[in-house]
N, C-alpha and C positions, 0 to 999 in steps of 0.2 A: 580637655578638648584636643590634645595632641599638639598644641602650638607652643613654642617657646616664648617666654615672656620677652617683649621688646622686639621680636622678630616679625617682619611683615611677610605674610605668605606670598609665594610666587604663583601667579595665575597664568595659565597657558591658554590665552584667548587669541583667536585669529580674527582681526577686525574685518568687517565687510561693510560696504556702503549700500544703503537701501533708501530710496526716495519714496515718499508717499505715493500710493497707487500701485505699488509692487514693482516698480522699475528698478532693476539691479544694475549697478555700474561696477565693472571690474577695475581694480586698481592697477592691473598690469597691462592695460591697453596703451599702445603708443599711437598718438596721432601726430602726423608730421605734415609739414608744408615743404614743398620742393620749389625752389626758385631756379629758373633757367632763362637764358636769353638766347635768341636765335638771330644770327647776323647774316644778312644777305648783302654781299659786296659785289658790285658789277663795275668793270672797267670798260670805258668806251674810248676809242681813239679820237683823234682830232676831226675825223669825218663822221663821227657819231656811230661807228660800227662797234658792236660788242667784241672785245678782245678776250675777256675771260670773266668767269663768275665763280664766287666762293660762297657757299652756304654752310655754316657751322654753328654749333652750340658753344657757348663760352663758359669759362670758369667764373663763378661769382667768388670773389676773394673773401677771406675771413673778415677783412675790414668792411667790405660791402655787406656781408651778413650781419655783422655787429651793428652797423648803421641801421639796417632794417629793423632789427630787434629793438634797438634803442628808441627809434621813432614810434614804432607801432605799440610797444609794450611798456616803455619806461619814460615817456614824455621828453625824449631827446629833441634837439633842434633840427627841424626839417631843412634839408638842402633843396632849394628851389631851382637851381641852375645846374644842369648836367650837360656834358660835352662829349662829343665823339672825337677820337683821335686815332692816328695811324701808328701801327707798331712795326718796328724793324725786326731783324732776325733774333731768334732766341725763344725759349719756352717760358710760359707763364707758370706761376706757382700760387697755391692758395694763400700763402703768407705774404705775397707781394703787396706793397703800398707804393704810393707815388715817390716817397723818399727812399725806398729800398726795393728795387726790382733788378737785381744784378743779372738775371737771366735774359733780359731783353732791353731794348732802348726804343724811344719814340722816334718815328720818322716824320720829319717836318718839311718834306719836299713838295710843298704845295703853296700856292700864291697867297692864300688868306693869311691875315696877320694873327688870327686866333684859331683855336680849335672850333669845330663846328657845333653849333647849339643843337641839343637834342630837344626837338619839339614834339611832344607826345599828344596823341588824341585822347579819347575817353576810355577808361578801363571798362572792359566788358568780358564776362565769362572767364575771368582770371587772366586776362591778357591785355596788354597795351602796347602800342607801337608808334613809329614815326612815319607811317606810310604816306600820310598827307603832306608831310614836310621832310623829305629825306635829306640826309647830310650829303653835301656835294663838295668834293675836293678837286680843285683845279691844279693838276700836277704841273710843276714848273722845272723839272729836271729828271734825270735818270735815277731810279732807286729800285730797291727790292722791298716790297711790302709783305710782311709775314703775318699780319693780323691787325686787330684794332682793339680799342679799349674805351671804357666809359668812366669819366672822371668829373669831379665837381669844380675843377679850375679850368678856365678858358685859355690860359696863357700857354702858348706853344713852348715845349721843352721845360715847363715848370715842374718842380718836384713837390709842389704843394697840392692840397686837395685830397678828397677821399676817392680812392680807386675802387669803383664798384665791381667791375668785371673786365676780363681780358679774353679775347678770342685768338686762338692760334689757327692760321689757315692750314689746310691739309698739306700744302707745299707753298713755299715763297713764290711771290708773283712779281714780275718785272713791270715797271711803269716808265714812261718817258714823257718829256715835256709835251704838253698838248693833250695828254690823256685826262680823262675825268673819272673819278671814282664816285659812285652813287651808293650810299650806305643806308640800308634799312635795318633797324633794330626792333625786335619784338621781345618784350619782357613778359614772362609768364610766372604765375604762381598757381600751384595745384596741390591737392592732398597727395602725399606720397605714400 
């Protein structure tokens, strides 16, 4: 029969997937989900007049992405409290964590004792936001704000917690005592 004794013949078969009913599924399709967050930060002076506005998309950190994957697909522990904080000068990087973000620092030039609570509405059409309960920062000194971030710890200047995402403004913005920053965060997920 042409086969050596004790030798298994090598078969050259290309596997395909086929479901009942004739539906063919290709194994080389990539289905992705894209996460992005849109930040709208408005600065008002002590008279309530708008001084400046920043609207930017943020970087979802590797730590933030890992947290989402762990919760959604691997039974990880959900974090139920998220907080908005202000960022000083410097650029964010994907590998940043709260304990290691040497490219930037937190700015705490506001009167509240804690970071602002992120209070989200109901998810719909792949989006959720804090439009009904925006984060408000009462500025109590002169500072330069270069962005904002979303973290699981409410303690100002704390290096603990999960850093979900960081936004860099197009340019740094000056604030003075009496200013108010109103922050809207929109978190989205879509097929990429």
